C-alpha positions as CSV (number, residue, x, y, z in Angstrom):
1,M,-33.5,16.4,-15.0
2,A,-30.1,18.0,-15.2
3,E,-27.0,15.8,-15.2
4,E,-25.2,15.7,-11.9
5,I,-21.9,17.5,-11.7
6,H,-19.5,16.0,-9.3
7,D,-17.2,18.2,-7.2
8,I,-14.2,16.0,-7.8
9,A,-13.2,13.3,-10.3
10,V,-10.2,11.3,-9.2
11,I,-8.2,9.3,-11.7
12,G,-6.3,6.4,-10.1
13,G,-7.3,3.8,-7.5
14,G,-4.0,3.6,-5.7
15,I,-3.4,4.8,-2.1
16,N,-3.3,8.5,-3.1
17,G,-6.4,8.4,-5.2
18,C,-8.4,6.4,-2.7
19,G,-7.1,8.5,0.2
20,I,-8.2,11.7,-1.6
21,A,-11.6,10.3,-2.4
22,R,-12.1,9.2,1.2
23,D,-11.1,12.5,2.7
24,A,-13.1,14.6,0.2
25,S,-16.3,12.5,0.5
26,G,-16.1,12.7,4.2
27,R,-16.2,16.5,3.9
28,G,-19.4,16.4,2.0
29,L,-18.0,16.7,-1.5
30,R,-19.5,14.7,-4.4
31,V,-16.7,12.4,-5.5
32,V,-16.3,9.9,-8.4
33,L,-13.1,7.8,-8.7
34,F,-12.0,5.9,-11.8
35,E,-9.5,3.0,-11.8
36,K,-8.7,1.3,-15.1
37,N,-7.7,-2.0,-13.4
38,D,-8.2,-3.3,-9.9
39,L,-7.7,-1.2,-6.8
40,A,-4.0,-1.2,-5.7
41,S,-3.0,-3.1,-8.9
42,G,0.0,-0.9,-9.5
43,T,2.6,0.6,-7.2
44,S,0.4,0.5,-4.1
45,S,0.5,-3.3,-3.8
46,S,4.2,-3.5,-4.6
47,S,5.7,-1.7,-1.6
48,T,7.9,-3.1,1.2
49,K,4.7,-3.1,3.4
50,L,6.0,-0.5,5.9
51,I,4.6,2.6,7.6
52,H,7.9,4.2,8.4
53,G,9.7,7.5,8.7
54,G,12.4,6.5,6.2
55,L,15.6,6.3,8.2
56,R,17.8,6.5,5.1
57,Y,16.0,9.7,3.9
58,L,17.9,11.6,6.7
59,E,21.1,11.1,4.7
60,H,19.5,13.1,1.9
61,Y,18.4,15.8,4.3
62,E,14.7,15.2,3.7
63,F,13.8,16.3,7.2
64,R,10.3,17.5,6.4
65,L,9.3,14.2,4.8
66,V,10.8,12.2,7.7
67,R,9.1,14.3,10.3
68,E,5.7,14.1,8.6
69,S,6.1,10.3,8.1
70,L,7.2,9.7,11.7
71,K,4.2,11.6,13.0
72,E,1.9,9.6,10.7
73,R,3.1,6.2,12.0
74,E,0.9,6.1,15.1
75,V,-2.0,7.9,13.3
76,L,-2.2,5.1,10.7
77,L,-1.6,2.5,13.4
78,A,-4.7,3.7,15.2
79,M,-6.6,4.1,12.0
80,A,-6.2,0.4,11.0
81,P,-5.0,-1.7,13.9
82,H,-6.3,-4.9,12.1
83,I,-4.0,-4.5,9.1
84,S,-1.0,-2.8,10.6
85,W,1.1,-3.3,13.7
86,P,4.3,-2.2,15.4
87,M,7.5,-3.9,14.4
88,R,11.0,-3.7,15.7
89,F,13.9,-3.4,13.3
90,V,17.4,-4.7,14.0
91,L,20.3,-2.9,12.3
92,P,23.5,-4.9,12.6
93,H,26.7,-2.8,12.5
94,L,29.1,-3.9,9.8
95,K,32.7,-2.6,9.8
96,G,33.7,-0.5,6.9
97,L,30.2,0.9,6.3
98,R,28.4,3.7,8.2
99,P,30.2,4.3,11.5
100,A,28.4,3.5,14.7
101,W,28.3,7.1,15.8
102,L,26.5,8.1,12.6
103,I,23.9,5.4,13.1
104,R,23.4,6.5,16.8
105,L,22.9,10.1,15.6
106,G,20.4,9.0,12.9
107,L,18.4,6.9,15.4
108,F,18.4,9.7,18.0
109,L,16.9,12.0,15.3
110,Y,14.5,9.3,14.3
111,D,13.2,8.9,17.9
112,H,12.8,12.7,18.5
113,L,12.0,14.3,15.1
114,G,8.3,13.2,15.0
115,G,7.4,12.2,18.5
116,R,6.2,8.8,19.8
117,N,3.4,7.7,22.2
118,V,3.0,4.0,21.5
119,L,6.1,2.9,19.7
120,P,9.2,2.2,21.9
121,G,12.5,4.0,21.2
122,C,15.8,2.8,19.9
123,R,18.4,0.9,21.8
124,S,21.8,-0.8,21.3
125,L,22.0,-4.6,21.0
126,D,24.7,-7.1,21.8
127,L,24.2,-9.6,19.0
128,R,26.3,-12.2,20.7
129,T,23.6,-12.6,23.4
130,D,20.4,-11.2,21.9
131,P,18.2,-13.7,20.0
132,A,18.3,-11.4,17.0
133,G,21.9,-12.3,16.6
134,I,21.4,-16.0,16.2
135,P,20.6,-16.0,12.4
136,L,23.4,-13.6,11.7
137,K,27.0,-14.3,10.9
138,D,29.4,-14.4,13.9
139,E,31.4,-11.3,13.0
140,M,28.3,-9.2,13.6
141,T,28.5,-8.6,17.4
142,K,26.9,-5.1,17.7
143,G,23.6,-3.7,16.5
144,F,20.8,-1.3,17.1
145,E,17.0,-1.6,17.3
146,Y,14.3,0.9,16.6
147,S,10.5,1.0,15.8
148,D,8.4,1.3,12.7
149,C,5.2,-0.4,11.6
150,W,4.2,-3.1,9.1
151,V,1.0,-2.7,6.9
152,D,-0.9,-4.7,4.4
153,D,-0.6,-2.1,1.7
154,A,-3.2,-3.3,-0.8
155,R,-5.8,-3.8,2.0
156,M,-5.1,-0.2,3.1
157,V,-6.0,1.0,-0.4
158,V,-9.2,-1.2,-0.6
159,L,-10.4,-0.1,2.8
160,A,-9.8,3.6,2.0
161,A,-11.9,3.1,-1.1
162,K,-14.6,1.3,0.9
163,D,-14.7,4.1,3.4
164,A,-15.0,6.6,0.6
165,E,-17.9,4.7,-0.8
166,L,-19.6,4.5,2.6
167,R,-19.3,8.3,2.8
168,G,-21.0,8.8,-0.5
169,A,-18.3,8.5,-3.2
170,T,-18.9,6.6,-6.4
171,V,-16.0,4.1,-7.0
172,H,-15.6,2.8,-10.6
173,V,-13.2,-0.1,-10.8
174,R,-12.1,-1.4,-14.2
175,R,-13.2,1.8,-15.9
176,E,-10.5,3.7,-17.8
177,V,-10.6,7.4,-18.5
178,V,-10.5,7.8,-22.3
179,S,-10.5,11.6,-22.4
180,A,-11.3,14.7,-20.5
181,K,-11.8,18.2,-21.7
182,R,-12.6,21.5,-20.1
183,L,-16.0,23.1,-20.6
184,D,-16.8,26.5,-19.3
185,D,-17.6,25.5,-15.8
186,C,-16.5,21.8,-15.5
187,W,-14.7,18.9,-16.9
188,E,-16.4,16.5,-19.3
189,I,-14.8,13.0,-18.7
190,V,-15.4,10.1,-21.1
191,S,-14.6,6.7,-19.5
192,R,-14.8,3.1,-20.8
193,D,-15.7,-0.1,-19.0
194,T,-12.7,-2.4,-19.7
195,C,-14.9,-5.5,-19.4
196,S,-17.9,-4.5,-21.5
197,G,-16.4,-1.7,-23.6
198,R,-19.4,0.6,-22.8
199,Q,-18.6,4.3,-22.5
200,M,-20.1,6.9,-20.3
201,T,-19.7,10.6,-19.7
202,T,-19.2,12.2,-16.3
203,R,-18.9,15.9,-15.4
204,A,-16.9,17.3,-12.5
205,K,-15.7,20.7,-11.3
206,V,-12.2,19.5,-10.6
207,V,-10.1,16.6,-11.9
208,I,-7.3,15.0,-9.8
209,N,-4.8,13.0,-11.6
210,A,-3.5,10.4,-9.2
211,A,-2.6,7.8,-11.7
212,G,0.7,6.9,-10.2
213,P,3.2,5.6,-12.8
214,W,0.7,6.6,-15.5
215,V,0.4,10.2,-14.3
216,A,2.3,11.6,-17.3
217,D,0.3,9.4,-19.7
218,V,-3.0,10.7,-18.3
219,L,-1.7,14.2,-18.3
220,N,-0.5,14.3,-21.9
221,Q,-2.7,11.8,-23.6
222,R,-6.1,12.0,-21.8
223,L,-6.2,15.5,-20.4
224,G,-4.5,17.4,-23.2
225,S,-2.3,19.3,-20.7
226,N,0.8,21.3,-21.7
227,S,2.5,20.8,-18.3
228,K,6.3,20.6,-18.5
229,S,6.6,18.7,-15.2
230,K,8.3,15.3,-15.5
231,V,7.8,12.1,-13.7
232,R,10.8,9.8,-12.9
233,L,9.9,6.2,-12.9
234,V,11.9,4.2,-10.3
235,K,11.6,0.4,-10.0
236,G,11.7,-1.4,-6.7
237,S,11.7,-5.2,-6.7
238,H,11.3,-7.7,-3.8
239,I,11.9,-11.4,-3.3
240,V,10.0,-13.7,-1.0
241,L,11.9,-16.8,0.5
242,N,11.0,-19.5,2.9
243,K,11.6,-17.9,6.3
244,L,15.2,-17.3,7.2
245,F,14.7,-16.7,10.9
246,D,12.1,-17.6,13.6
247,H,11.4,-14.4,15.5
248,E,9.1,-11.5,14.7
249,R,11.6,-8.7,14.4
250,A,12.8,-7.4,11.0
251,Y,16.3,-6.5,9.9
252,I,17.6,-3.5,8.0
253,F,20.9,-4.2,6.4
254,Q,23.5,-1.8,5.0
255,N,24.9,-2.7,1.6
256,A,28.4,-1.9,0.2
257,D,26.8,0.4,-2.4
258,A,25.3,2.6,0.4
259,R,21.8,1.3,-0.1
260,I,19.8,-0.5,2.5
261,T,17.9,-3.8,2.3
262,F,15.0,-5.0,4.6
263,A,14.4,-8.6,5.6
264,I,11.0,-8.8,7.1
265,P,8.8,-11.7,8.6
266,Y,6.1,-12.3,6.0
267,E,2.8,-14.2,6.1
268,G,4.0,-16.5,8.8
269,A,6.1,-18.9,6.8
270,F,8.2,-16.5,4.6
271,T,10.8,-13.7,4.7
272,L,10.4,-10.6,2.5
273,V,13.6,-9.1,1.2
274,G,13.7,-5.8,-0.6
275,T,14.0,-3.4,-2.3
276,T,16.0,-2.3,-5.3
277,D,16.1,1.2,-6.6
278,V,16.7,1.6,-10.4
279,D,15.4,3.9,-13.1
280,Y,12.7,2.4,-15.2
281,Q,11.9,3.2,-18.9
282,G,9.3,0.7,-19.9
283,N,5.5,0.3,-19.6
284,P,4.6,0.1,-15.8
285,E,2.3,-2.8,-16.6
286,D,5.2,-4.9,-17.7
287,V,7.4,-4.3,-14.6
288,A,9.1,-7.4,-13.2
289,A,12.2,-8.3,-11.2
290,T,15.2,-9.0,-13.4
291,D,17.8,-11.7,-12.8
292,D,20.3,-9.0,-11.7
293,E,17.8,-7.6,-9.1
294,I,17.0,-11.0,-7.7
295,N,20.7,-11.8,-7.5
296,Y,21.4,-8.5,-5.8
297,L,18.8,-9.1,-3.1
298,C,20.0,-12.6,-2.5
299,E,23.6,-11.4,-2.2
300,A,22.6,-8.5,0.1
301,A,20.9,-10.9,2.5
302,A,23.6,-13.5,2.2
303,T,26.1,-11.0,3.5
304,Y,24.4,-11.1,6.9
305,F,22.6,-14.4,7.3
306,K,24.4,-17.7,8.2
307,V,22.0,-19.8,6.1
308,P,22.6,-19.7,2.4
309,V,20.3,-17.3,0.5
310,L,20.2,-18.7,-3.0
311,R,18.3,-18.0,-6.1
312,E,16.6,-21.4,-6.0
313,N,15.2,-20.5,-2.5
314,V,13.1,-17.6,-4.0
315,V,9.4,-18.6,-4.0
316,W,8.0,-15.3,-5.4
317,T,9.0,-11.9,-6.7
318,Y,7.2,-8.7,-7.2
319,S,8.0,-5.3,-8.6
320,G,6.5,-1.9,-8.6
321,V,7.2,1.5,-10.2
322,R,7.4,4.6,-8.1
323,P,6.2,7.7,-9.9
324,L,8.7,10.3,-8.4
325,F,8.8,13.9,-9.3
326,D,11.9,14.4,-11.6
327,S,14.0,17.0,-9.9
328,G,17.1,16.2,-12.0
329,E,19.0,14.1,-9.4
330,E,21.8,12.0,-10.9
331,S,20.6,8.7,-9.4
332,A,17.4,7.0,-8.6
333,Q,18.5,6.6,-5.0
334,K,18.8,10.4,-4.6
335,A,15.5,11.3,-6.2
336,T,13.1,12.7,-3.6
337,R,10.5,10.4,-2.1
338,D,8.4,13.5,-1.1
339,Y,5.2,14.2,-3.0
340,V,4.7,17.1,-5.3
341,L,1.2,18.6,-6.1
342,E,1.0,20.5,-9.3
343,L,-2.1,22.7,-9.8
344,D,-3.2,23.7,-13.3
345,A,-6.0,26.2,-13.0
346,P,-6.2,28.8,-15.8
347,E,-8.4,31.7,-14.9
348,G,-12.0,31.0,-15.7
349,S,-11.4,27.3,-16.3
350,P,-12.0,24.2,-14.1
351,A,-8.9,23.1,-12.1
352,L,-6.7,20.1,-12.6
353,L,-4.4,18.9,-9.9
354,N,-1.6,16.3,-10.6
355,V,-0.1,14.2,-7.9
356,F,3.6,13.1,-8.3
357,G,5.3,10.8,-5.8
358,G,4.0,10.1,-2.3
359,K,4.0,6.9,-0.3
360,I,1.6,4.9,1.9
361,T,2.8,6.5,5.1
362,T,1.9,10.0,4.0
363,F,-1.3,9.3,2.0
364,R,-3.5,10.9,4.6
365,C,-1.5,14.1,4.8
366,L,-1.3,14.3,1.0
367,A,-5.1,14.1,0.8
368,E,-5.4,17.0,3.3
369,E,-3.0,19.1,1.3
370,V,-4.8,18.4,-1.9
371,L,-8.1,19.6,-0.5
372,E,-6.4,22.7,1.0
373,K,-5.1,23.6,-2.5
374,L,-8.6,23.0,-4.1
375,Q,-10.6,25.2,-1.7
376,P,-10.7,28.2,-4.1
377,Y,-12.2,26.1,-6.8
378,L,-15.0,24.4,-5.0
379,N,-18.0,25.4,-2.9
380,P,-17.2,25.6,0.9
381,F,-16.7,22.1,2.4
382,G,-16.0,20.5,5.7
383,A,-12.9,20.7,7.9
384,P,-10.1,18.0,8.0
385,W,-11.4,14.9,9.8
386,T,-9.3,11.9,9.0
387,H,-6.7,12.3,11.8
388,S,-8.7,10.4,14.3
389,A,-11.0,8.4,12.0
390,V,-10.6,4.6,11.6
391,L,-10.9,2.6,8.4
392,P,-13.6,-0.1,8.1
393,G,-13.0,-3.0,10.4
394,G,-10.5,-1.0,12.6
395,D,-13.1,0.2,15.1
396,F,-11.3,-1.0,18.2
397,P,-8.4,0.6,20.2
398,V,-4.9,-0.1,19.1
399,D,-4.0,-1.4,22.6
400,Q,-7.0,-3.9,22.4
401,V,-5.9,-5.9,19.4
402,A,-5.1,-9.0,21.5
403,K,-8.5,-8.8,23.3
404,F,-10.3,-8.3,20.0
405,K,-8.7,-11.4,18.5
406,K,-9.4,-13.4,21.6
407,D,-13.1,-12.4,21.7
408,L,-13.5,-13.2,18.0
409,A,-11.9,-16.6,18.5
410,A,-14.2,-17.3,21.4
411,S,-17.3,-16.4,19.3
412,Y,-16.2,-19.0,16.7
413,S,-14.6,-21.5,19.0
414,D,-15.7,-24.5,16.8
415,M,-14.1,-23.1,13.7
416,D,-10.5,-23.6,12.6
417,A,-8.5,-21.2,14.8
418,V,-6.0,-20.4,12.0
419,L,-8.8,-19.3,9.7
420,V,-10.4,-17.1,12.3
421,A,-7.0,-15.5,13.1
422,R,-6.3,-14.8,9.4
423,L,-9.7,-13.2,8.9
424,A,-9.3,-11.1,12.0
425,R,-6.0,-9.8,10.7
426,S,-7.4,-8.9,7.3
427,Y,-10.9,-7.7,8.1
428,G,-11.0,-6.8,11.7
429,T,-14.6,-6.3,13.0
430,L,-15.9,-6.9,9.5
431,T,-14.9,-10.6,10.0
432,R,-18.4,-11.2,11.5
433,Q,-20.0,-10.1,8.2
434,I,-18.1,-12.9,6.5
435,L,-18.6,-15.6,9.0
436,G,-22.1,-14.6,10.1
437,D,-23.9,-17.4,12.0
438,A,-21.6,-20.2,10.8
439,K,-20.4,-22.5,13.5
440,T,-17.8,-24.4,11.6
441,E,-15.9,-23.8,8.4
442,G,-18.0,-26.5,6.7
443,E,-20.9,-23.9,6.7
444,L,-18.8,-21.4,4.7
445,G,-19.4,-23.0,1.3
446,A,-16.9,-24.3,-1.2
447,H,-13.3,-24.7,0.0
448,F,-10.7,-23.6,-2.5
449,G,-7.6,-24.3,-0.5
450,A,-5.4,-22.5,2.0
451,N,-8.4,-21.8,4.2
452,L,-10.2,-19.8,1.5
453,Y,-13.9,-20.4,1.5
454,E,-16.8,-19.3,-0.6
455,A,-18.2,-17.0,2.0
456,E,-15.0,-14.9,2.0
457,V,-14.8,-14.8,-1.8
458,N,-18.5,-13.7,-2.0
459,Y,-17.7,-10.9,0.5
460,L,-14.7,-9.8,-1.6
461,I,-16.8,-9.7,-4.8
462,E,-19.8,-7.9,-3.2
463,Q,-18.0,-5.5,-0.8
464,E,-14.5,-5.0,-2.1
465,W,-14.7,-4.9,-5.9
466,A,-12.8,-8.2,-6.5
467,M,-13.3,-10.0,-9.8
468,T,-10.4,-12.3,-10.5
469,S,-8.4,-14.9,-8.7
470,E,-5.4,-12.5,-8.8
471,D,-7.5,-9.8,-7.1
472,I,-8.3,-12.3,-4.3
473,L,-5.1,-14.2,-4.0
474,W,-2.5,-11.5,-4.4
475,R,-4.1,-8.2,-3.4
476,R,-7.0,-8.8,-1.0
477,S,-4.8,-11.6,0.5
478,K,-1.5,-13.3,-0.1
479,L,-3.0,-16.8,-0.2
480,G,-1.4,-17.2,-3.7
481,L,1.8,-18.1,-1.8
482,R,0.1,-21.2,-0.3
483,M,-2.3,-22.4,-3.0
484,K,-1.5,-25.1,-5.5
485,A,-2.1,-24.6,-9.3
486,E,-5.1,-26.9,-9.3
487,E,-6.7,-25.0,-6.4
488,V,-6.3,-21.7,-8.2
489,E,-7.8,-23.3,-11.3
490,K,-10.8,-24.4,-9.2
491,L,-11.3,-20.8,-7.9
492,D,-11.0,-19.5,-11.5
493,Q,-13.7,-21.9,-12.6
494,W,-16.0,-21.0,-9.7
495,L,-15.5,-17.2,-10.5
496,E,-16.3,-17.8,-14.2
497,N,-19.5,-19.7,-13.3
498,R,-20.5,-17.0,-10.8
499,L,-20.0,-14.3,-13.4
500,S,-22.0,-16.2,-16.0
501,V,-24.9,-16.5,-13.7
502,A,-24.7,-12.8,-12.8
503,V,-24.7,-11.8,-16.5
504,E,-27.7,-14.0,-17.2
505,K,-29.7,-12.3,-14.5
């Protein structure tokens, strides 16, 4: 029996790689995806958690990127109403920074450049009377408000991978591509299981390098390419504090260095503040927030809030590395956030496509453009389809979110309401697969803490490629913010025992 040759092999299990795998498999192509760690374990779980047009990109004249991003906001909102929702952003005006007329002009463009059907437009605020002004210092009397969306970034990645698998893709997690070489009509790819060390060989007509911050490493060390394109690694760090305000709107603050900082309600009891924007030279796996970055973010927030924002108030930090296309800009802030697709297809040889840059908001459009570029190198395949398709668990109308949550709560009325609400927000209609016929949380198996039960952990292992407590507590959820060290240790021990039993079988 002849060895199967896939149409596409995707390297990288971040939002771009999983989005491409999803789109391609839905068009009838045979797809295999390789991720050397966990899904979304790099840049894609380290964002500011926004689906947004990028208001500040207007200052750099990136109108195409802003227009595309603005159009995508409501597309992604309808695609995943369980893990994303509209959010209003308050921009206080601070004398000496951007003038009010410039802000009004930017917001006018923001409202009209991409179109809106669901999201409300911008408006002016009197911060002396609006509740959004209560947490702010008294000298801030005027502000503006506009719409964007919040998203659980890592869950968006996992659900894209899950949808790809449901449509026929093969998803290999914790499998690193060791090498790939061109044969006459296809690529021969050697990969290694990072847990067992076992290697396997896979063949594919096209390779897509969507390795994020490792795109250059894969290109030069694994694929043997002679590409002269460069990637610019830019680090963004965030801090999480106990919540600084009690309403559900977010803030966007101007800083004296012309950058902006977000302060966003986070996981009910916290406030997320970010991000920084600095060039990064090290190994992306070692990225972490520095003391200077933490202090910078604290000081940026302290400029606006009445309550002290001190280093000792920080409960968690995280950092990610953005793999931007290096266009030679003098500073990290000015480097383009747009994606660049580089096609390497020598005549008579199988094609390679490298993905530079990109962001969560545009992952669906990026995937469509990738497949458009690859049409000449593959057999005919289906038309674009993702514009109106939902991700797993999101199969209810975006204007019926409240009804869905109410109906789910009624179905499990004897169960802890906080637990059911959290599951609904993370899994949508798939929540019923986790809870099944259980009537109370006592029927969900071992309790690890922070409303995490055995039934959910089993689901994450069996359906979402989770293996470790980090996968579960920091990517599939953010329960790590609420769990004690001894509870995490209990989960680790349970996972170790479960793995031992699986190996024995």
